[in-house]
FITOR-302059 format. One record per atom (N, C-alpha, C, O): residue in three letters; x, y, z. Coordinates in steps of 0.001 Angstrom, whole numbers, padded with zeros to 6 digits, always signed. Example, Ala and Ser with C-alpha at 12.3 -4.5 7.8 and 13.67 -1.06 7.14 Angstrom:
2
ALA+013190-005690+007800ALA+012300-004500+007800ALA+013200-003300+007800ALA+014236-003319+008465SER+012850-002250+007080SER+013670-001060+007140SER+012900+000030+007870SER+013409+001138+008039
// end
This chain:
256
MET+119149+116251+087203MET+117954+115671+086578MET+116761+116562+086856MET+116549+116956+088003THR+115976+116891+085845THR+114832+117763+086020THR+113608+116966+086411THR+113581+115741+086296ASP+112573+117694+086884ASP+111335+117036+087271ASP+110699+116318+086101ASP+109983+115337+086301ASN+110945+116786+084863ASN+110333+116175+083697ASN+111098+114965+083195ASN+110654+114300+082259ALA+112239+114666+083798ALA+113066+113564+083319ALA+112412+112215+083574ALA+112636+111271+082816ILE+111622+112108+084608ILE+110936+110866+084937ILE+109443+111155+084998ILE+109003+112026+085749GLN+108673+110427+084211GLN+107229+110639+084215GLN+106609+109913+085401GLN+106864+108729+085621ALA+105800+110629+086153ALA+105160+110040+087321ALA+104085+109050+086889ALA+103393+109257+085892ARG+103957+107976+087654ARG+102909+106989+087415ARG+101821+107166+088458ARG+102111+107299+089647ALA+100564+107168+088015ALA+099447+107308+088947ALA+099369+106096+089858ALA+099553+104961+089420ALA+099091+106354+091149ALA+098990+105279+092133ALA+097957+105663+093180ALA+097522+106812+093256ALA+097575+104686+093980ALA+096592+104917+095038ALA+096903+104019+096217ALA+097386+102899+096048THR+096625+104514+097408THR+096866+103740+098621THR+095753+104025+099624THR+095111+105074+099575VAL+095534+103079+100532VAL+094417+103191+101468VAL+094892+103033+102902VAL+095599+102083+103234VAL+094496+103971+103741VAL+094692+103853+105184VAL+093438+103179+105732VAL+092378+103800+105823ILE+093567+101906+106096ILE+092425+101123+106577ILE+092454+101146+108102ILE+093437+100748+108725LEU+091367+101616+108685LEU+091328+101833+110129LEU+090223+101035+110797LEU+089150+100830+110230ARG+090503+100593+112004ARG+089461+100001+112837ARG+089548+100647+114219ARG+090613+100693+114834ASP+088407+101144+114690ASP+088350+101850+115964ASP+088553+100893+117135ASP+088221+099710+117067ARG+089115+101453+118222ARG+089227+100731+119494ARG+088584+101591+120573ARG+088667+102818+120515HIS+087956+100972+121540HIS+087234+101750+122551HIS+088159+102436+123539HIS+087764+103410+124179ASP+089392+101939+123676ASP+090291+102461+124701ASP+091588+103037+124148ASP+092515+103317+124909ALA+091662+103214+122842ALA+092902+103713+122241ALA+092596+104262+120849ALA+091485+104123+120338ALA+093596+104882+120257ALA+093452+105407+118905ALA+093220+104254+117917ALA+093548+103106+118218PRO+092667+104553+116762PRO+092384+103482+115787PRO+093639+102724+115385PRO+094739+103275+115344GLU+093442+101455+115092GLU+094513+100646+114514GLU+094487+100805+112996GLU+093429+100960+112387ILE+095663+100764+112411ILE+095836+100929+110969ILE+096541+099696+110425ILE+097479+099190+111040LEU+096090+099213+109272LEU+096748+098065+108656LEU+098053+098515+107997LEU+098050+099361+107103MET+099156+097945+108448MET+100469+098231+107885MET+101045+096969+107259MET+100808+095860+107737MET+101795+097150+106199MET+102439+096037+105505MET+103931+096285+105391MET+104374+097423+105240GLU+104696+095218+105464GLU+106128+095310+105215GLU+106410+094821+103802GLU+106138+093667+103471ARG+106952+095695+102977ARG+107237+095340+101590ARG+108397+094358+101507ARG+109323+094399+102316ALA+108332+093487+100527ALA+109386+092505+100318ALA+110708+093204+100009ALA+110727+094272+099396SER+111796+092603+100432SER+113122+093189+100209SER+113511+093196+098739SER+114453+093885+098350SER+112793+092434+097920SER+113086+092356+096488SER+112436+093475+095682SER+112723+093616+094493MET+111568+094273+096300MET+110839+095297+095562MET+111774+096425+095125MET+112690+096807+095854ALA+111525+096951+093923ALA+112385+098013+093393ALA+112197+099320+094134ALA+113136+100108+094247PHE+110985+099564+094646PHE+110699+100813+095346PHE+110379+100523+096803PHE+109571+099645+097107ALA+111019+101268+097708ALA+110765+101178+099149ALA+110864+099748+099667ALA+110016+099298+100438ALA+111888+099049+099247ALA+112083+097663+099687ALA+112217+097592+101202ALA+113011+098320+101798GLY+111436+096707+101823GLY+111492+096522+103267GLY+110751+097555+104078GLY+110736+097472+105306ALA+110133+098534+103430ALA+109452+099606+104155ALA+108090+099156+104666ALA+107467+098253+104108LEU+107637+099804+105739LEU+106271+099645+106209LEU+105400+100633+105442LEU+105697+101827+105387VAL+104318+100122+104849VAL+103476+100948+103988VAL+102007+100632+104227VAL+101673+099668+104917PHE+101135+101449+103652PHE+099713+101151+103586PHE+099465+100335+102310PHE+100258+100421+101372PRO+098393+099553+102255PRO+098103+098819+101013PRO+097896+099774+099843PRO+097369+100874+100015GLY+098313+099348+098657GLY+098109+100184+097481GLY+099069+099849+096376GLY+099910+098960+096510GLY+098940+100571+095273GLY+099816+100329+094133GLY+099431+101196+092955GLY+098639+102129+093086ALA+099994+100882+091810ALA+099803+101695+090616ALA+098416+101509+090015ALA+097810+100443+090120VAL+097932+102571+089385VAL+096685+102526+088622VAL+097001+101931+087254VAL+097951+102352+086594ASP+096193+100937+086823ASP+096471+100333+085521ASP+095365+100653+084520ASP+094362+101282+084855ALA+095573+100203+083285ALA+094621+100520+082209ALA+093242+099945+082491ALA+092236+100578+082172ASP+093175+098750+083087ASP+091877+098150+083412ASP+091107+098995+084427ASP+089882+099090+084362ASP+091840+099611+085369ASP+091179+100489+086341ASP+090515+101663+085631ASP+089405+102059+085985ARG+091184+102210+084644ARG+090629+103346+083907ARG+089426+102919+083066ARG+088438+103647+082965GLU+089520+101736+082465GLU+088387+101238+081672GLU+087170+101005+082559GLU+086048+101349+082188LEU+087393+100423+083723LEU+086286+100175+084647LEU+085702+101490+085145LEU+084486+101610+085296ALA+086551+102471+085401ALA+086082+103787+085851ALA+085174+104416+084803ALA+084138+104991+085138ALA+085562+104306+083534ALA+084747+104863+082458ALA+083419+104122+082341ALA+082387+104731+082058ALA+083445+102809+082558ALA+082231+102007+082427ALA+081252+102263+083567ALA+080038+102269+083363ILE+081783+102472+084761ILE+080925+102682+085931ILE+080174+104002+085846ILE+079001+104078+086213GLY+080851+105047+085361GLY+080206+106351+085281GLY+079782+106879+086638GLY+078609+107180+086856SER+080743+106991+087555SER+080458+107337+088949SER+080132+108798+089180SER+079638+109160+090248GLY+080398+109639+088203GLY+080251+111078+088405GLY+081534+111740+088851GLY+081633+112967+088848LEU+082517+110945+089235LEU+083831+111466+089592LEU+084648+111698+088323LEU+084362+111115+087278ALA+085658+112545+088420ALA+086607+112673+087326ALA+087238+111311+087062ALA+087450+110530+087990LEU+087536+111028+085803LEU+088018+109703+085426LEU+089259+109299+086207LEU+089342+108168+086685ASP+090213+110194+086345ASP+091444+109868+087071ASP+091160+109570+088534ASP+091775+108678+089118GLU+090232+110311+089131GLU+089876+110090+090530GLU+089179+108738+090694GLU+089507+107978+091606ALA+088226+108439+089819ALA+087519+107161+089904ALA+088475+105996+089692ALA+088394+104990+090397ALA+089381+106125+088722ALA+090342+105053+088453ALA+091249+104823+089653ALA+091587+103680+089964ALA+091649+105901+090332ALA+092509+105754+091508ALA+091770+105035+092633ALA+092354+104196+093320ARG+090499+105353+092827ARG+089737+104672+093877ARG+089562+103187+093551ARG+089642+102339+094440ILE+089327+102880+092286ILE+089217+101483+091874ILE+090537+100761+092118ILE+090549+099639+092625ALA+091638+101394+091763ALA+092953+100789+092001ALA+093183+100543+093488ALA+093745+099517+093875ALA+092747+101487+094319ALA+092922+101335+095767ALA+092154+100114+096280ALA+092672+099353+097098ILE+090924+099926+095802ILE+090114+098784+096222ILE+090728+097481+095716ILE+090845+096508+096462ARG+091115+097472+094448ARG+091708+096269+093851ARG+093021+095887+094520ARG+093224+094726+094876GLU+093909+096855+094691GLU+095215+096571+095285GLU+095073+096077+096725GLU+095820+095201+097162THR+094114+096641+097457THR+093886+096191+098826THR+093455+094728+098848THR+093921+093952+099683LEU+092569+094355+097935LEU+092137+092963+097840LEU+093307+092058+097478LEU+093469+090991+098071GLU+094118+092468+096518GLU+095255+091657+096083GLU+096284+091490+097201GLU+096778+090390+097446GLU+096594+092589+097870GLU+097707+092583+098819GLU+097338+092079+100206GLU+098160+091465+100886SER+096100+092336+100628SER+095740+092013+102012SER+094588+091029+102150SER+094368+090496+103238GLY+093841+090773+101064GLY+092680+089911+101168GLY+091494+090573+101840GLY+090560+089884+102250LEU+091507+091895+101962LEU+090370+092623+102515LEU+089540+093209+101372LEU+090075+093843+100463ALA+088230+092986+101433ALA+087319+093528+100431ALA+086694+094794+100986ALA+085629+094750+101602ILE+087361+095930+100767ILE+086861+097213+101251ILE+085991+097856+100177ILE+086138+097567+098989ALA+085088+098729+100605ALA+084306+099572+099703ALA+083477+098764+098708ALA+083424+099104+097527PHE+082836+097709+099172PHE+081861+096978+098369PHE+080464+097356+098841PHE+080268+097723+099999LYS+079496+097263+097935LYS+078140+097693+098261LYS+077408+096719+099172LYS+076382+097072+099753ARG+077913+095513+099306ARG+077351+094564+100268ARG+078489+093749+100849ARG+079548+093656+100228PRO+078307+093153+102020PRO+079356+092320+102603PRO+079740+091179+101661PRO+078893+090611+100972VAL+081017+090863+101646VAL+081526+089817+100755VAL+081960+088622+101583VAL+082713+088761+102547GLU+081479+087440+101199GLU+081771+086217+101947GLU+083247+085842+101824GLU+083902+086161+100832ALA+083758+085160+102849ALA+085182+084825+102908ALA+085622+083971+101721ALA+086684+084213+101147ASP+084811+082967+101343ASP+085217+082111+100231ASP+085218+082863+098907ASP+086018+082573+098017ARG+084314+083835+098786ARG+084281+084649+097575ARG+085506+085565+097504ARG+086067+085777+096429ILE+085913+086100+098645ILE+087122+086936+098680ILE+088337+086133+098230ILE+089152+086620+097447VAL+088458+084906+098723VAL+089579+084041+098339VAL+089577+083807+096831VAL+090619+083895+096182ALA+088402+083508+096280ALA+088297+083246+094846ALA+088643+084480+094026ALA+089324+084379+093005MET+088180+085639+094465MET+088473+086881+093757MET+089963+087199+093795MET+090549+087623+092798ARG+090550+086992+094938ARG+091980+087283+095088ARG+092802+086371+094192ARG+093767+086815+093570ARG+092428+085105+094121ARG+093131+084165+093255ARG+092982+084547+091789ARG+093939+084461+091020ALA+091789+084965+091407ALA+091558+085354+090024ALA+092400+086563+089639ALA+092964+086606+088546LEU+092485+087536+090524LEU+093320+088702+090252LEU+094786+088306+090138LEU+095497+088792+089258ALA+095238+087430+091023ALA+096630+086985+090983ALA+096942+086234+089696ALA+098082+086231+089230ALA+095913+085591+089117ALA+096100+084832+087878ALA+096007+085713+086641ALA+096215+085242+085523GLY+095692+087002+086839GLY+095695+087929+085720GLY+094335+088390+085236GLY+094258+089118+084247SER+093257+087990+085899SER+091926+088444+085506SER+091763+089935+085786SER+092325+090449+086753GLY+091005+090623+084955GLY+090721+092022+085182GLY+089738+092195+086324GLY+088886+091336+086549PHE+089851+093305+087046PHE+088990+093523+088209PHE+087522+093603+087787PHE+086652+093079+088482GLY+087242+094248+086662GLY+085878+094349+086192GLY+085270+092985+085912GLY+084108+092736+086232ASP+086065+092098+085312ASP+085586+090741+085037ASP+085325+089986+086333ASP+084343+089252+086444VAL+086207+090167+087315VAL+086048+089489+088601VAL+084764+089952+089281VAL+084012+089136+089815LEU+084517+091242+089263LEU+083294+091766+089864LEU+082058+091211+089159LEU+081072+090861+089807SER+082115+091133+087840SER+080986+090635+087067SER+080693+089175+087377SER+079535+088800+087563VAL+081728+088354+087435VAL+081567+086924+087731VAL+080872+086726+089068VAL+080042+085829+089211HIS+081205+087554+090042HIS+080677+087384+091391HIS+079455+088257+091677HIS+078927+088242+092789GLY+079009+089011+090682GLY+077818+089823+090856GLY+077953+090891+091925GLY+077019+091147+092684LEU+079133+091515+091981LEU+079414+092495+093026LEU+079607+093890+092443LEU+080009+094053+091291GLU+079309+094895+093269GLU+079529+096289+092908GLU+080384+096951+093983GLU+080281+096631+095167ILE+081217+097866+093552ILE+082050+098604+094499ILE+081424+099970+094777ILE+080697+100520+093949ALA+081722+100500+095957ALA+081164+101781+096407ALA+082305+102791+096512ALA+082954+102895+097553LEU+082544+103527+095441LEU+083680+104444+095424LEU+083553+105531+096474LEU+084562+106063+096937ASP+082318+105872+096860ASP+082135+106929+097860ASP+082451+106462+099272ASP+082409+107263+100207ALA+082768+105178+099447ALA+083172+104683+100774ALA+084611+105052+101099ALA+085043+104915+102243LEU+085354+105517+100108LEU+086731+105956+100331LEU+086743+107469+100526LEU+086167+108213+099732VAL+087403+107911+101588VAL+087484+109339+101903VAL+088843+109871+101441VAL+089870+109400+101930PRO+088884+110822+100528PRO+090169+111395+100099PRO+090911+112017+101277PRO+090332+112764+102065PHE+092199+111699+101385PHE+092994+112165+102522PHE+094167+113035+102088PHE+094439+114063+102708ALA+094858+112634+101038ALA+096051+113374+100619ALA+096428+112954+099205ALA+095889+111998+098649ARG+097355+113690+098654ARG+097934+113333+097355ARG+099387+113770+097353ARG+099687+114946+097562TRP+100284+112834+097121TRP+101725+113111+097128TRP+102291+112865+095740TRP+102037+111838+095112HIS+103063+113836+095283HIS+103698+113733+093970HIS+105118+114275+094081HIS+105375+115417+093701PRO+106058+113457+094605PRO+107433+113914+094778PRO+108098+114277+093458PRO+107732+113759+092403SER+109072+115167+093528SER+109886+115507+092373SER+110883+114393+092106SER+111093+113517+092946SER+111483+114432+090951SER+112416+113359+090583SER+113654+113331+091469SER+114307+112293+091580PHE+113995+114470+092112PHE+115148+114418+093022PHE+114827+113579+094244PHE+115727+113068+094910ASP+113517+113437+094542ASP+113106+112664+095701ASP+113217+111167+095457ASP+113654+110420+096333GLN+112823+110732+094276GLN+112777+109315+093968GLN+113375+109131+092588GLN+112658+109179+091588VAL+114671+108924+092523VAL+115368+108937+091249VAL+114914+107794+090353VAL+114789+107971+089141LYS+114665+106615+090939LYS+114302+105459+090130LYS+112847+105501+089686LYS+112547+105236+088522ARG+111945+105831+090598ARG+110519+105800+090295ARG+109833+106993+090964ARG+110162+107368+092090VAL+108886+107573+090253VAL+108113+108676+090793VAL+106637+108324+090654VAL+106171+107988+089566TYR+105905+108404+091764TYR+104480+108097+091762TYR+103677+109334+092172TYR+104054+110070+093084ASP+102577+109537+091479ASP+101578+110538+091854ASP+100487+109765+092591ASP+099601+109180+091969THR+100562+109769+093925THR+099770+108847+094735THR+098653+109547+095484THR+098888+110508+096216ARG+097443+109061+095295ARG+096297+109509+096072ARG+096133+108607+097293ARG+096200+107383+097185PHE+095919+109224+098451PHE+095707+108500+099704PHE+094235+108608+100099PHE+093628+109674+099996TYR+093676+107486+100550TYR+092284+107449+100987TYR+092181+106841+102379TYR+093068+106113+102824LEU+091070+107157+103061LEU+090731+106514+104321LEU+089583+105541+104075LEU+088709+105788+103244ALA+089600+104423+104817ALA+088491+103468+104737ALA+088367+102738+106064ALA+089361+102477+106741ARG+087133+102415+106423ARG+086913+101579+107607ARG+087275+100141+107283ARG+087029+099668+106173ALA+087854+099450+108242ALA+088114+098020+108077ALA+086781+097284+108002ALA+085899+097541+108821PRO+086611+096383+107047PRO+085349+095646+106942PRO+085160+094694+108121PRO+086115+094077+108595GLU+083939+094585+108579GLU+083622+093708+109705GLU+083791+092241+109315GLU+083402+091828+108222GLY+084372+091470+110215GLY+084419+090029+110055GLY+085412+089503+109041GLY+085383+088316+108716GLN+086292+090353+108530GLN+087290+089899+107563GLN+088669+089859+108208GLN+088970+090637+109113ALA+089495+088943+107728ALA+090855+088809+108247ALA+091854+089093+107130ALA+091732+088557+106029ALA+092834+089931+107417ALA+093864+090258+106438ALA+094952+089191+106435ALA+095220+088552+107452SER+095573+089012+105272SER+096687+088055+105160SER+097646+088531+104079SER+097232+089175+103115VAL+098920+088216+104238VAL+099942+088665+103284VAL+099766+087966+101945VAL+099215+086867+101872ASP+100243+088620+100879ASP+100202+087985+099568ASP+101486+087215+099265ASP+101543+086453+098300GLU+102520+087417+100094GLU+103787+086687+100010GLU+104541+086952+098708GLU+105433+086188+098342THR+104192+088015+098019THR+104946+088414+096835THR+105453+089846+097032THR+106657+090081+097128GLU+104518+090795+097091GLU+104909+092189+097311GLU+105112+092498+098779GLU+105937+093346+099118ASN+104378+091828+099662ASN+104547+092076+101092ASN+104796+090766+101826ASN+104317+089706+101424VAL+105556+090865+102909VAL+105969+089659+103640VAL+105419+089618+105060VAL+105538+088603+105746ARG+104816+090722+105501ARG+104279+090779+106869ARG+103242+091874+106925ARG+103369+092898+106254LEU+102207+091656+107733LEU+101257+092728+107985LEU+100849+092691+109451LEU+100924+091654+110110PHE+100420+093839+109942PHE+100002+093944+111335PHE+099118+095165+111494PHE+099154+096087+110678TRP+098325+095161+112555TRP+097490+096305+112916TRP+098178+097070+114042TRP+098646+096477+115014SER+098233+098375+113901SER+098935+099185+114898SER+098424+100618+114836SER+098103+101119+113759GLY+098349+101277+115989GLY+098037+102692+116001GLY+099132+103482+115303GLY+100282+103044+115256ALA+098784+104646+114761ALA+099765+105452+114043ALA+100965+105803+114921ALA+102113+105665+114499ALA+100692+106255+116141ALA+101787+106614+117052ALA+102619+105388+117410ALA+103837+105491+117559ASP+101980+104237+117548ASP+102706+103010+117877ASP+103634+102606+116737ASP+104748+102140+116979THR+103183+102780+115497THR+104040+102448+114354THR+105233+103383+114283THR+106348+102950+113995LEU+105007+104658+114543LEU+106126+105607+114565LEU+107132+105231+115654LEU+108341+105282+115430ALA+106633+104858+116825ALA+107516+104456+117927ALA+108282+103192+117569ALA+109463+103060+117892ARG+107609+102268+116905ARG+108267+101030+116466ARG+109460+101353+115559ARG+110525+100747+115682CYS+109271+102297+114666CYS+110352+102665+113746CYS+111471+103400+114467CYS+112643+103234+114129GLU+111118+104210+115455GLU+112143+104892+116244GLU+113013+103889+116993GLU+114196+104140+117223ARG+112427+102747+117375ARG+113186+101694+118073ARG+113983+100832+117105ARG+114695+099925+117536GLY+113880+101094+115820GLY+114607+100309+114835GLY+113913+099017+114450GLY+114538+098114+113894GLU+112605+098923+114747GLU+111856+097698+114453GLU+111076+097807+113149GLU+110223+096967+112862GLY+111358+098813+112379GLY+110705+099017+111094GLY+111261+100275+110473GLY+111932+101063+111140GLN+110983+100467+109192GLN+111447+101673+108518GLN+110338+102194+107604GLN+109576+101421+107023ILE+110266+103508+107491ILE+109219+104145+106709ILE+109815+105268+105867ILE+110753+105950+106279ILE+109250+105437+104686ILE+109700+106517+103825ILE+109067+107832+104268ILE+108118+107846+105052PHE+109595+108917+103763PHE+109200+110265+104181PHE+107686+110495+104114PHE+107119+110972+105097PRO+106994+110177+102996PRO+105539+110422+102968PRO+104777+109604+104013PRO+103839+110113+104625THR+105167+108346+104224THR+104486+107512+105213THR+104661+108085+106612THR+103712+108102+107396ARG+105847+108550+106931ARG+106088+109148+108252ARG+105205+110370+108462ARG+104568+110512+109506ARG+105170+111242+107476ARG+104355+112455+107614ARG+102866+112108+107738ARG+102147+112736+108516ASN+102409+111129+106989ASN+100998+110758+107068ASN+100669+110074+108384ASN+099584+110288+108924LEU+101561+109266+108912LEU+101324+108651+110221LEU+101250+109720+111312LEU+100412+109636+112210GLU+102122+110721+111234GLU+102075+111817+112212GLU+100728+112544+112149GLU+100165+112917+113179ARG+100234+112734+110959ARG+098936+113393+110800ARG+097802+112508+111331ARG+096900+112991+112016LEU+097855+111229+111016LEU+096827+110299+111468LEU+096804+110176+112987LEU+095745+109991+113588ALA+097970+110280+113597ALA+098089+110081+115049ALA+097388+111168+115857ALA+097254+111029+117073GLN+096944+112232+115224GLN+096309+113338+115948GLN+094862+113046+116338GLN+094275+113805+117110PHE+094274+111968+115824PHE+092830+111788+115970PHE+092483+110492+116694PHE+093118+109461+116468PRO+091451+110545+117586PRO+091141+109402+118443PRO+090209+108369+117840PRO+090045+107289+118407CYS+089584+108680+116683CYS+088643+107727+116092CYS+088498+108007+114601CYS+088910+109053+114101TYR+087908+107049+113912TYR+087754+107169+112465TYR+086895+108382+112096TYR+087248+109130+111184ASP+085790+108582+112781ASP+084887+109682+112425ASP+085584+111035+112517ASP+085403+111883+111644ASP+086375+111245+113561ASP+087098+112514+113699ASP+088129+112671+112584ASP+088312+113762+112043LEU+088790+111585+112253LEU+089794+111630+111196LEU+089151+111920+109843LEU+089670+112717+109062ALA+088019+111269+109568ALA+087329+111499+108304ALA+086832+112945+108212ALA+086924+113566+107153ALA+086309+113479+109314ALA+085854+114870+109321ALA+087019+115818+109050ALA+086877+116792+108309HIS+088161+115530+109651HIS+089358+116333+109395HIS+089743+116260+107924HIS+090028+117288+107309ALA+089754+115068+107356ALA+090149+114901+105963ALA+089245+115690+105026ALA+089713+116285+104055LEU+087956+115694+105319LEU+087010+116409+104469LEU+087124+117925+104618LEU+086639+118672+103768SER+087767+118384+105700SER+087898+119825+105935SER+089178+120413+105355SER+089343+121633+105312VAL+090075+119553+104914VAL+091375+120006+104410VAL+091443+119752+102907VAL+091119+118652+102460PRO+091853+120736+102123PRO+091922+120520+100672PRO+092950+119451+100313PRO+094015+119364+100924VAL+092613+118648+099320VAL+093576+117660+098821VAL+094360+118316+097690VAL+093873+118443+096567GLU+095566+118724+098006GLU+096464+119327+097030GLU+097705+118447+096898GLU+098085+117753+097840LYS+098317+118480+095751LYS+099529+117695+095565LYS+100614+118166+096529LYS+100930+119354+096591VAL+101169+117239+097264VAL+102291+117521+098155VAL+103566+117160+097410VAL+103831+115988+097145THR+104344+118166+097078THR+105616+117960+096383THR+106729+118501+097272THR+106962+119710+097290PRO+107420+117638+098008PRO+108472+118115+098920PRO+109582+118856+098177PRO+109862+118586+097009TRP+110201+119787+098880TRP+111316+120523+098325TRP+112429+120607+099363TRP+112187+120445+100559ILE+113637+120859+098900ILE+114799+120988+099777ILE+115035+122464+100067ILE+115044+123300+099163GLU+115228+122766+101352GLU+115432+124156+101777GLU+116453+124176+102918GLU+116463+123283+103765GLU+117297+125186+102931GLU+118242+125333+104031GLU+117613+126190+105123GLU+117174+127315+104881ARG+117579+125628+106337ARG+117016+126338+107485ARG+118001+126246+108646ARG+118353+125151+109085ASP+118437+127385+109132ASP+119395+127435+110243ASP+120626+126588+109956ASP+121135+125883+110827GLY+121087+126674+108729GLY+122309+125984+108348GLY+122141+124493+108083GLY+123126+123783+107886GLU+120894+124014+108078GLU+120630+122591+107829GLU+119792+122440+106568GLU+118857+123205+106333ARG+120140+121444+105763ARG+119328+121138+104590ARG+118173+120251+105033ARG+118373+119186+105616ARG+116957+120716+104743ARG+115769+120003+105190ARG+114853+119707+104001ARG+114796+120464+103032LEU+114142+118588+104104LEU+113109+118245+103140LEU+111793+118767+103695LEU+111413+118419+104814CYS+111099+119588+102939CYS+109959+120343+103460CYS+108685+120064+102676CYS+108723+119678+101508ILE+107541+120271+103356ILE+106231+120177+102724ILE+105404+121389+103158ILE+105787+122068+104111PRO+104283+121682+102491PRO+103465+122842+102861PRO+102925+122751+104284PRO+102794+121659+104838SER+102614+123897+104867SER+102182+123959+106262SER+100668+124045+106418SER+100178+124089+107547HIS+099904+124071+105313HIS+098459+124308+105413HIS+097614+123062+105111HIS+096406+123174+104905LEU+098231+121894+105085LEU+097509+120693+104671LEU+097294+119694+105802LEU+097021+118521+105550GLY+097415+120149+107040GLY+097062+119304+108174GLY+098184+118495+108772GLY+097950+117695+109679TYR+099399+118680+108290TYR+100527+117894+108806TYR+101184+118608+109982TYR+101571+119769+109855PRO+101320+117933+111128PRO+101918+118582+112297PRO+103424+118767+112181PRO+103987+119646+112833VAL+104085+117959+111367VAL+105522+118078+111126VAL+105701+118334+109636VAL+105230+117555+108807THR+106376+119419+109298THR+106447+119811+107894THR+107871+119861+107332THR+108083+120355+106225SER+108839+119355+108086SER+110188+119256+107542SER+110983+118208+108312SER+110652+117855+109444GLU+112029+117728+107673GLU+112913+116733+108283GLU+114306+116937+107706GLU+114455+117324+106547LEU+115314+116678+108508LEU+116682+116761+107999LEU+116814+115897+106753LEU+116419+114731+106749LEU+117371+116475+105699LEU+117466+115767+104433LEU+118223+114450+104575LEU+117847+113438+103984GLU+119274+114477+105351GLU+120090+113269+105501GLU+119375+112158+106253GLU+119753+110991+106151ALA+118339+112520+107009ALA+117590+111526+107778ALA+116360+111021+107041ALA+115800+109989+107410ALA+115937+111726+106013ALA+114689+111383+105323ALA+114926+110284+104301ALA+115725+110443+103378TRP+114229+109173+104471TRP+114304+108070+103500TRP+113209+108275+102464TRP+112034+108406+102806ARG+113605+108300+101193ARG+112649+108637+100141ARG+112403+107495+099169ARG+111929+107714+098054GLY+112726+106271+099592GLY+112370+105105+098783GLY+113439+104650+097837GLY+113245+103677+097108
// end
């Protein structure tokens, strides 16, 4: 199967962090429902596919960003609200009852732009820090291929996350290294891009340092490839994009 056999779908995901005074930042992780077609049961960051309404809202906002970039950031904010009940990247704090109402409206099929209008709210696309972009080849994900933009965001003050009980069945806050250790103990599973991103995130002691690092590294599409090294087939990624681990045994790499 060639790379062109499956058309990639645009997607966006957010690494939501909250600093701790005595340890590395905690990151919001979700466990995907076992019924999901892609990465069933995996631990992931909040996020999902970019839809037509996201693109329409991006065009209407006129943020100065490229349309695809603005639409991805909007999708990241919307998906986070739908999946976790956290209202990230809003221009003013959002009350708990308003968050509940917005989440219900989205679940019922309302467009994000309409929801924002009803509640008189504006989103702040510049509150999301670009971190990475992954676009696996079709050999990586035979059923589905996503061109996914990753962003960093601070956890909003005074808000509590909760599962949506459809796409995700559990959520928890954990340091990047702690989540990796949890998976090594068999208490969770992560796909190849999530593992590599957690390893990268684990290098930094606070949100500000991580954001500064992200802004210093170019966001280029990461497209893993298979290469034989020392007689082993390995799944590899580029070495210049800030990742401390750039290959894994192919047979050990879970790709969704």
